[in-house]
VMD Tcl script that draws the C-alpha trace (Angstrom):
set ca {
  {-0.18 -67.55 -4.42}
  {-2.00 -64.45 -3.46}
  {-1.30 -61.07 -5.09}
  {0.95 -58.55 -3.32}
  {-1.13 -55.84 -1.85}
  {0.11 -52.21 -2.03}
  {-2.48 -50.73 0.24}
  {-3.84 -51.21 3.78}
  {-0.66 -51.35 5.72}
  {1.07 -54.10 3.56}
  {-1.44 -56.76 4.58}
  {-2.01 -59.83 2.39}
  {-4.33 -59.39 -0.70}
  {-7.09 -61.58 0.92}
  {-7.08 -59.65 4.26}
  {-7.03 -56.31 2.32}
  {-9.90 -57.46 0.12}
  {-11.98 -58.40 3.17}
  {-11.26 -54.96 4.66}
  {-12.23 -53.23 1.38}
  {-15.58 -55.08 1.26}
  {-16.60 -54.08 4.78}
  {-17.82 -50.39 4.45}
  {-16.71 -49.07 7.73}
  {-13.16 -50.64 7.67}
  {-12.83 -49.50 3.96}
  {-13.65 -45.91 5.02}
  {-11.22 -45.86 8.02}
  {-8.39 -47.61 6.24}
  {-8.83 -45.56 3.15}
  {-8.39 -42.24 4.84}
  {-5.68 -43.50 7.16}
  {-3.65 -44.89 4.15}
  {-3.95 -41.64 2.37}
  {-2.76 -39.71 5.36}
  {0.08 -42.02 5.76}
  {1.14 -41.35 2.21}
  {1.24 -37.62 2.96}
  {-1.84 -37.00 0.74}
  {-3.80 -34.74 3.16}
  {-6.35 -33.39 0.68}
  {-7.19 -36.97 -0.65}
  {-7.35 -38.13 2.98}
  {-9.85 -35.42 3.73}
  {-11.87 -36.20 0.62}
  {-11.96 -39.91 1.61}
  {-12.98 -38.92 5.16}
  {-15.93 -36.88 3.89}
  {-17.07 -38.84 0.88}
  {-15.52 -42.31 1.34}
  {-18.72 -44.07 2.40}
  {-20.54 -44.00 -0.91}
  {-19.20 -44.08 -4.59}
  {-15.55 -44.14 -3.42}
  {-16.25 -47.26 -1.48}
  {-17.66 -49.04 -4.55}
  {-14.68 -47.83 -6.70}
  {-12.25 -49.08 -3.93}
  {-13.69 -52.57 -4.25}
  {-13.42 -52.47 -8.25}
  {-10.07 -51.09 -8.19}
  {-8.62 -53.36 -5.54}
  {-9.82 -56.51 -7.35}
  {-8.57 -55.35 -10.69}
  {-5.33 -53.50 -9.77}
  {-4.56 -54.45 -6.23}
  {-4.74 -50.97 -4.82}
  {-7.54 -48.61 -3.62}
  {-8.97 -45.87 -5.86}
  {-6.93 -42.72 -6.09}
  {-8.93 -39.77 -7.14}
  {-6.25 -37.13 -6.26}
  {-2.55 -37.51 -5.97}
  {-2.09 -34.33 -3.93}
}
mol new
graphics top color blue
foreach p $ca { graphics top sphere $p radius 0.5 }
foreach p [lrange $ca 0 end-1] q [lrange $ca 1 end] { graphics top cylinder $p $q radius 0.2 }
display resetview
């Protein structure tokens, strides 16, 4: 049975993993997820810097923990 995903709109773990691997969808889903959580500053940081190191960290964190990388919780 696949792991339960906490991110990317409650989609299954496999579908969310595919979305994390694709850079454009990871970038879009990452900042939309953070805005939906009410974390405006974190969403803006993802919007500006989400296409480089944050994308790689998202892949690593998603595989290990089942959630995207959270740099800021504000």
